C-alpha positions in Angstrom: -158.6 108.0 -63.3 -158.5 110.8 -60.8 -155.0 111.4 -61.2 -155.3 111.6 -64.9 -157.6 114.4 -64.7 -155.3 116.4 -62.4 -152.5 116.0 -64.8 -154.7 118.0 -67.4 -155.2 121.2 -65.3 -152.7 123.9 -65.2 -152.7 127.0 -62.8 -151.3 130.1 -64.2 -151.2 133.7 -63.2 -153.8 134.1 -65.8 -156.3 131.4 -64.3 -157.0 127.6 -64.5 -156.3 126.1 -67.9 -157.3 122.7 -69.0 -155.2 120.5 -71.4 -156.9 118.6 -74.0 -153.8 116.6 -74.9 -155.3 113.5 -73.3 -158.5 113.8 -75.2 -156.4 114.0 -78.8 -154.3 111.1 -77.5 -157.3 109.1 -76.7 -158.8 110.0 -80.3 -155.7 109.0 -82.2 -155.2 105.8 -80.6 -159.0 104.8 -81.2 -158.4 105.8 -85.0 -155.2 103.8 -85.0 -157.0 100.7 -83.9 -159.9 101.2 -86.1 -157.7 101.6 -89.1 -155.9 98.6 -88.0 -159.2 96.4 -87.9 -160.2 97.7 -91.4 -156.9 96.6 -92.9 -156.9 93.2 -91.2 -160.4 92.6 -92.6 -159.4 93.8 -95.8 -156.4 91.6 -95.9 -158.5 88.6 -95.0 -161.3 89.2 -97.7 -158.3 89.6 -100.3 -156.6 86.4 -99.1 -160.2 84.6 -99.3 -160.9 85.8 -102.9 -157.6 85.0 -104.0 -156.1 88.5 -104.7 -153.3 88.2 -102.1 
């Protein structure tokens, strides 16, 4: 994971800046997985109850 952190650091004339793109990507992937799980559970419940 050390290499991933090095990619988030940018050095410029004004100083050292850290990027939050990795954090935002991780949050986006987590939300997509959560939504997929919720939709799968709702689909199974609809199939069991006969509303499919």
